[in-house]
N, C-alpha and C positions, 0 to 999 in steps of 0.2 A: 253546631252550622256553620263552618268560615265563614267570616266578616266578607260581603264583597269588599274585593280594595276599589282604593277612591281612584281615578286617574287625576293625573297629575302635570295639568292642559300647561303648566311653565318647566315641565323640561326642555332644558336648552336644544334637546335633539329635536327638535317640533317647530323650530325657527333658524330663519339664514340670518346670518350677520347681512345688515343695512348698506355698508359700504360693498360686497361681495354683488349684491343683490344690484345696484347701482348699477357694476360693471357689467355685471348680465344686460343689463339695461340698453348702454352702449352696445354688445353684442348684439338687439335687437337693431339700433340704426345700424349699423355696419351691415348685417340685413338688406336692410330697406336699398344702400349703395348698390350692393349684388344681384339686388334683382331686379333682370333683364325687361320685366316687363313696364318698368320704371321708365320715364323719357331719360335720356343719358344727361342732361344736363342738371335734374333731380338731385341722380344720386353720385352728382361730385357734390351735392348741398347734403348731401346725409351726411356725406367724408367727411365734409366740413364741421357738420356736426357735430360727431364725434370728437374731433380735436377742441371743438371749444367746451365742449363736454366736461373732456379731462383738465383742461387748463382749468376748470374751477375743483372739480375732485382733489387733485393736486392742491390748490389755494388753501381750498376749506375741510376738505374731510380729513387727508392728509395729514393739513398742516395742522385738525383737531389732534391727532391721535402722534400724533409728534408730541404737542406739547402737554401731552400725558404721560407720555414715554419718560419725559425727561423731569417729571414731578413728581416722577417715584409712582406714581398710579393706575395700578397693574387688576383693578375689578370688573370683571370679564361681564359682555355684554349679553342680551338676552340667551344668543347662541353658544355662551359661551365660550369668546375667547376674549382674551385680554389685550390689550394695544400695542405689545409686542407683538401678539401671534396671529393681528388685524393688520398692520403693518408687512409683516413678512407673508401675509398669502396675498395681499392687497399688489403690492410687487408682482410678484409670480403672474397674476392673473393681467396685470396692467401691462408688460411688458412682450405677455402673449397678445395682448390684445389689438397692441400699435405693430405688432408682429404682421397680424394678418390683416390689419386698417391698407400699409405699407403694398401689402402683396396683393390685393383688389385694387389697389392705385393704378402697380406696373403690369399686372397681368391680364387685369381686366379693364379698364375705364380708361387708361390711356392708350391703349389698343383700339377701343371700341372710338374715342376723340379722334386718332389719325386717319380712321374710315369711313371718320363725317365731312373729314377738313380740317380738322385743326389737330393740330401738333408738338408738343412741350418739348420747348429744349433743354436737356437738361445739365446740359454741361456746355458751356459759353466756347468750347473748345472745337467743337460740331457744327457751329455754324456757317454762313456760309460768306466769302471775303464781302460782297454788298450789307448783309448781315452784320459784318466786323464793323464796319462801317462807318452801319447808323448807330450800331452800340454805343460805339467810343465815341462819334459826337453828340447821344444824347450823355453820355457822360461826361464830359469836356460841358456841356452847355445847363444842365439840370442838376445831374449831380454832386460834383463834384465840389461845388458851392461850397453845399449844405452839410457838407460830411466834415466830423475832427478826430482825425486818427491821432489815437494814445499807444503813446511805447508805453513798457514798465521797464524801468533798471534804478538800484540802486540809488537817485533822489526824485523818481518819480512811482508812487507806490500804485500797485493793482487797483484800477478805477472801483466805483461803481457799479456795476451791469445791474439796471435796470431792470425788474419783473417784466416776464413776456416779453421785454424787445428781442430782433433778432438783431445778433452782431456777426460779425467776420473776423477772426483770431487768424492770428500767423506768428510765424515761428521766422526771425529774419534774425541776419547776423552783416554789419556793418562792414560795408565796402575796406578793403585794404588793414580790413582789424585783426586779432588774431581767431577769428571764427566761432568765438561763443556763441551762441544761439541766445537773444531775446526773442522775448516776448512783446507783441504789437496787436491790439484791438483796434475797429470801428463798428460805430449803432450800424446797418440799416435804415436809414433816415422813417419812419413811418409819414411824414407827413411830405413823399411823394407814392405815387401808385406801386403797387410793387409786382402787380402785372401787365407787363408792357409786350402788344403786337409790335410783331418787328415786318419789315414793308414785307406785302404778297410777292407768292413765289409761285408761280402755275398753278394756278387757285388753291394753292395751299397756302391756312394761314399758319403761322406758327408765335406762340409767344414763347416770352423766357418771364425768367421772372431776376425783380433788380440785384438780389443778391449775387448773381453771376454775373452781372453787369461790370457792379462792383468792386469782385473777387477777378477782372478780366482785366480792371484798370488797376490793382494794387501797386503796384510799383513807382504808379503815380502817386503817390501818395509817403511813400515812405521813399526817397530818391536816394537819400545815403546806405541803402539801405538792399541786401539782397532775399527776395521773397522765396525761403526755403520751403514753405508750406502754408498753403490759406485754408480754409473753411470756416462754414457758417456754423455759431453754436446759438441757443437758445434756454435763460433758464426762468426757471419758477419758483417763486418762494410762497410762506407761509403769508397766508392771508388772511387768516384764523384772525378778529378784532377782538381783541377782552379790553372794556373801561367797563370801573369801579365807577361808575352811577350813581352810588350813593357820596360817595366825594365827587362829584363835578357839580360843581353851581354851576358852569355852563354847557351845558350836554351839548350844542353847536360847534363848542369850540374843541371839545375833547374828542369829538366824534373829527375835525379837522387833524388835529393833532395823529388822531390814530390813523389814517386815510396813509399823510407823510410816514409814520411808521410802518405801513407796508411793503412801501421799498423798498428797506431796508431790514427785510425777515428774513430770517436761515433759507439759503435754498434747499428744496425740496427733494429738484431733478434738474438733469442737464444731457440738452437735446443736441447731437449731433452726429453726423453723419457718420456714419458705419466705414466708409473709408479715409475718415480723418488720420493723420498721421500721430503716431500711439504717442508719440513724445507732448505734441499741444494739449491731446487729450488725457494725459497726465498733469502735464501743468496746471491746466485748467479744473482739477479733479482737486488738486494740491490745496488752488486758491483759494476756492470754494467752498472747503472742506464738507467732501462729500463722499461717500463712500463706492465700491461699484457697482450694485444693488439700484444707485440713485442714477445714474447715467442710459440713459436713452439711446440707444446706436440705432439711425433711420436709414434703411434703405431708400431715400427719395429724399425730397425736397423736405426743412421745417417749419410747423407750424401751416399745416393744411387748412385751416381756415382762410386761406391766401383763396383755393377752390370757390368759396362765396361768391368771388371777383369774376371769376374764371366762367363760372354757370351765369354771370350778368352781362356778358359780352354780346353783344348786337350781330346780327346776320346768323339768329342759327336757333332759330324760333320752332321748326319742324323739334329742335333738341329740349322743349318745357313745355311744362303744362301749358296749355291753352290759358288764356290770359280769362279773368274771374272776377267779375264786379255781384258784389255780396248787394241783394236783392233788397226794394223795401219793405219796411215792413208793411202790412197793409192796414194796423189797426189806426197806423198814423200814414196818411196819402199827404202830400207832398201839399206845405201851406197852409197843414190844417191850428187849431188852438191845440193846444200839442195839451194841455192842464183839461180841458173840454172834453176830448178823447176819454184821461185819463178818468176822468171822474166818471164816462159811460163803464169800465168795467178793468178789472188787472190785463195787465201787458204782458206777453212773455216776449222777451226779444235775444233771439238764438244769433249768436257772433261765430265766422265770420258770414256765416251762410247770407245772413238777415244784415244790414247797411248798422254800422256803429253810431252814425248820424245822428237818432232820435238820441241817447245818451248826451251828445255832447249839444245838442237842440234844449235838452231840457234846461240844461246850465243859460245857456247864452239867453233865450226866452226868460228865464227867471231872472237872470243880472240886470235886463232894460223894462220888465214888466213892471208898471208903475204900484200897482198893489202886491207885486212879491215885499214881505217886510224883511227876512233870513232867507240867507243859505249857508247850511252847514255840509261839510264833504270830509272823507276821511283820503286823503294821497299816498298809496305806498311807489308805485311806479308810475312815472310817464313819460309822453315821449320828447324828442329833444324840442318842439317845436310845438307846445301844449294852447290848441284851442282848449278849451277846459280852464286851463291856467289863465289864458288871457277873460274869460268870461268874468272870472271869479274878480279878476283885477279890475275890470266893468262895474261892475255890479258893487262892490265896495268906492268904487270913483263916485256912482249914481245913490248912493247914500243908504247902502241894505248894509246892514249885519251881517257879515260873512266869518263865518268862524272855519278854519281850517287846519285840519291835525297832519301833518306835513311827515313822513314817518323819517328821520334820518339816519336810521339805525337797518334801513332796508340796501342789504350788500350787494357791494360791488354801482350802486346809485347815490354813494354818501354824499358825493360831491352835486351829485349833477341836483340831488335835493335842497343841499347846501344855497346851493343858489337860488331855486324855486320861492324860498319859503322864503329868503332876504329880498327880494322882487316881492311876494305878495303882501310882506309887513308893510316895506315902501307903498303901496298902493294903499294901506290903511284896512287891511285885513287884518284879522285875528289869530293868529298864525301861535300854533301846539304842536313843541315840537318831541310827541312821543311820551310813552308815560318811562318813569326810572324805571327798570326789567322787564321790561316787556315790550315787545315792537307791535302795533298796530297794524296786524296784517287786512280788516276787516273793508268789507269796500259799501258802502254806502252814502245815502245824496240825501239829505231835505228841505226842500224850500216851505221855507211857512209864507202864507197869500193869504191875503185877505179878500173876502167875499164877499155877498149878500145873506150869505145865511150865516156868517163868522167869520173866524181861521180857520182853514181847511191848510193841512199839511198833508203836500206830497216827497214822495220817498221811491227813491230808484236804489235798487240792493242786487247785489255783481257775483258771481264766481270770478272774475277776474280784475284786474286793474283800469285805474281809468286815462288808459294808456290808449288812444289812435292809431295807434302804429302797429303795436301787436294785435289789437282789433283784429288786424287784418289777416291772421295766421293761427293766431290762439282760439280753441275754441270754447267760447264761454256762455253761461244763460244769464239774462239780467231780470228784474222784475219791475214792472214803472205800478205802481199804486197810489191809492189816495182813503187804503181803509183807515178806521180810524183807530183799529187799536195799535197797527205799524207803526203809525205815527206818535199815539203817545210812547211809546217802545223807542222811537229813532229820537226823539226830544231825551230817555233816558241814557242812551245811548251817551249824547253828547255831553247830557250835564255828565256823566261818569265820566267821559276822557278830561271834560273841562276844569270839572269841582270835583272829583272823587267823591261823585254823590252815585251813591248802589241805589239803585230801587227796590222797596224792599221787595216787591214781584213781577215779574215781564208778560206782556201780555200772550204774546206768537215768539219775539223771538226767542231766540239760544247765543245766547253770546259767552264765550272762553274769557281768561280760564276761569273762571268757577264755575259756568252748570253745564257748559257742554258736553264734556266727555260722561257727568252723569245722565244728561239725557240721553246718548246716542247709548249709553248701558243699560239703560231701561228699557227704549225700544229695540234692542239686541234681545234682551231677556224676556222683555212683552212677546214675542216668535218662537223662544223656546218654550216659555209656559202655553202655549197652545197649539205646541206641536207636542208639549204631553199631556194633555187633554185628547190627544186622539183626533184632532182639526191641522188642516196644511200652516204649516209655517215655512214667509217665504221671506224672503231679502235680496235686493238688489243695490247694489252700493258702486257707482264708479266714481276715482280721484284720483288726485296726480300720485299719491304713496302713502302706503299701507305699512305702521313699525311701530305701534302703541303697543307693547305689551296685554294691559289690561284690555284692549277691546280684541286682538287680537284670541284672547281666553276665553273671552264673552263672545265670539266666535265659536272658536272650536266647543265650547259649550252648547251652543245651536246645535250644533252638526250633528253632536254624538245627540239631539235630543229628536232630529229626525228633522229641522228645521234645511231648507235647499238655498245656499246659499250662495251667489251670483255675484263675481267681482271684477269690475273694470277699473286696471290701476296699468295707467301709465308708465309710473315708474319703479321702484323701489318697494315694495313686499317681502314682510321676511314672517308672512304666514307659507307653511308646507301646506298643500292638498294632499290628499288622498293617503294618510296616517288612519289605520286601522281603530274602529271607534272615538277617533278624535274628526279628523277634517275630511271625512269619505263623501258630504254633502258637501264640499265647497268643492267652486269652480272658478278657478282664475283666470283672466286671459288681459293680454295688453294689444292696444292700439296705438301703432306707429303709421301714421300716415300724410298724407301733403300739407295737412296743419297737425299744428302738436293739440293732441288732449287736454284740458286745461280745468273742465268743468266739474262740479261735483253736485252729483245731486244720487239722492240716498232714497228709497224708497222699499216701504214695511208694508206688507197686504195685511195685516193684524185685523185676521178672518175675512170679514166682506167689508171693512172700512180702511183704506189704504190712506193711508201716510205718505205725502211724499215733502222734503226738503232740499235745500238749498243752500248751498254758500261761500264762503273764502279758507276752509278748513279741511286741511284732508286730516288720514285717523294717525297723527305723528305728534310725538308727544311736545315737540315744540309749538306744532298748532293747536293741541288742548290743554297743555297745561302753564305756555311760555309767552304765549299770545292775546290778542285783544282781537277773536273773530268773529262775523257774524255767520248765523245759523240761518234761513227764515222757511218757515212752512210755505206750500203752494196750496192754498185751500180751492179754488174756482176748479170744478172738474174737468173746463174741457182743459185749460191747462194740465192738469195734472193726469189727463190722457193725453196732450201734448212729451209729456217727457216721460212718460210710461212708453211709448213708441219710440223716443230716442234711446232708451235702455234698452227697446226690445230689438231694436236693428244693428242696437253694438253687440251686440249676445248673437247676431245670426251673421254678424258680416265673418267672413272666410278667403277673406283679398289683405286683409291690412292685418288681419288679430293674430296672434302668436296665443299660446297654451300652457301654460306653465303643468308641467309635467309632476308627476304624482311625488314625492320626497325630495326631493331639490327644489333649486335655485331656475334650473335652464328651463331655457321654453320653445316651444317647436312649434313652426308657422301652421295653421288650420290647413289650410289649403284648400283649393276649390275642387278635385279629383274629381267625382260624377255629378257633383250639383251644380245650382245654377251662380253665377258668380254676383256675391254678394259684398261692396263694398258701401258701407255705412257712411262715409266722407261727402262721395260722390251724389248716393242716395237726400242726405239734409240738402245738398243745393239741389239737386231738382226741385226737390219739394221747396224749397223757399220762393224759387221762381216760380213753380207753378201759383204757389199760393199768393203770388205778387201778382201773377198775370191775372188768378181771375177778380181779383180786389180792385186793378186799375179802371178805370172808368167807361165802360164800354164806347166807343168813337159811332156820334149820329150816323145814320144813314140817310136821312133825311136833305134833301140837295139846302144847296145854302147860296145861292144863285136866284137873284130876285130879279122875275121877271113882270115889267112892265104891261099893263093892262092895256089889247087894243085897243084905236077909238072905235066905237060900234058904228054899223055898217046905218047910210041912211037910208 
């Protein structure tokens, strides 16, 4: 009898390249920009998000692959593609995505804007005489004093063009000269508004971009030259940072040097208008040392992140989503003793549907509470004017022991975090600058408090950053608890971060990089064994990205054994569905809505004893193997039911959900068809508001008027 063939779950054909999957995610965002059911100004935001995402994608992902290619590294990825093959495929796909993005802007968005009374002036040549007068005065009074025109000739070399800066390049020839063309450039100043409203004309608001006003007045910058042609251009440089931390005596200084070096990284992309003079484009290609495949000819304005500014213009409220105010947390009424409320039981927070204020108040109250002895917190990305940073500084000034791990390697927030780290040190906090070789991505706060019964530890654990700004647009969950076992683990976490002291065992928390992947593999494997025993195995997992090959292989094995796996993955997904005998029992959906789905929630059926975990880690190699991450169990039955309800609602979403198609990496919007429309984000809003309403104190119906008693009759 022939031996049964063992399935190779690592077959590259079963995997999608992570970079191509990321581009597919941007396509889903672009589809939101084209969705006519979405308010017009919100569609502008989605178009802007595509551009913002592509900037980071070029700087980091293409930058990393470029470095690999330069170093001669040709090992294939899990999908069997070498760095060179990936770069070629990426170039083709990104060019196509950009073409579709600009086509949507030209043919769908801008015509709709005009119908609604807002017109984009594409060229300064189409302005009315009164608009020209306004633009020229604006240039003379506000723009001209800021500009620094730069010519390039034998005595003046090609200047350093800053990463992601918008510039106007020109081919010029000297008046009275021999007609030889020379190059000149001027940077469009980022300190001035890029979107400029022109004077209202017959109830039509028109706006123009700053570069058009500068281009109109280029002759004022080069008085001794004739302007042959001028066009905006923009470059994107390699932003991937490599730091040898073992040799870095002062990590803070090394990060500062690397941030500066990023400004001079290899140019990976040149964006220029498709109508640009070929002589100008050829000159830029030569000076920037790039190939034709790295040139992106746009049929519209460069850097569409400017659309964020357009979407915030006043007076068009009917074209925006209704204003939304996060609901109060029922368990934490205004003015309550937050520590007393936590002692009553664990509290689950769901942002942005519920306010982020309790997290800020948790630290603020601890900072001034005379019974609080110590505060310890990890910070990855914080807001520009962070109340949490201010509270930590206040706590240190009040004599409390304050320990803060500030992750200096948080990509593109390095400079920001250096400033905060120095400020906290100055206030008297003990600041840890991350760990050598690892990013600390975990979200944890520990408050140590002296009480009548002795020392009690209060802990906040979350899936999102301690950032009050992004907490208004990112969906995240958090847990406030004073469970003893979690408090002990929280202490062990900070001892490990500050003193390299690994605990012998953990009570509840699961920590990467040493323990987390094994726990997830065990939990997936347990469902597989349950299914093999004839019972129902089921997994629901929600995350930002899925690319870890060990996790995917485990999911394939579980699926092959009959486990039903339902994944809610916002971004990258390297797993393929619908492979016979491999992933027939796996379904993947991605939700792109008004809020950015950021929570990580993992539910395992475990026969009839379900387990639920939340945390900071995605199922990616960088999270499981190269970062300090924390995943925490939620054991309170009511809170477990709430988390399961969140997952179930997202699995029913047919308004914002995109379904991964079998055997590929493309997604299709589920669509409402004849079903009732289900928008999981709108449902979360209404449920948060209703829960707060029910918990609000009832207004007394008794009269508050005191009536004097009548004088007794004689």
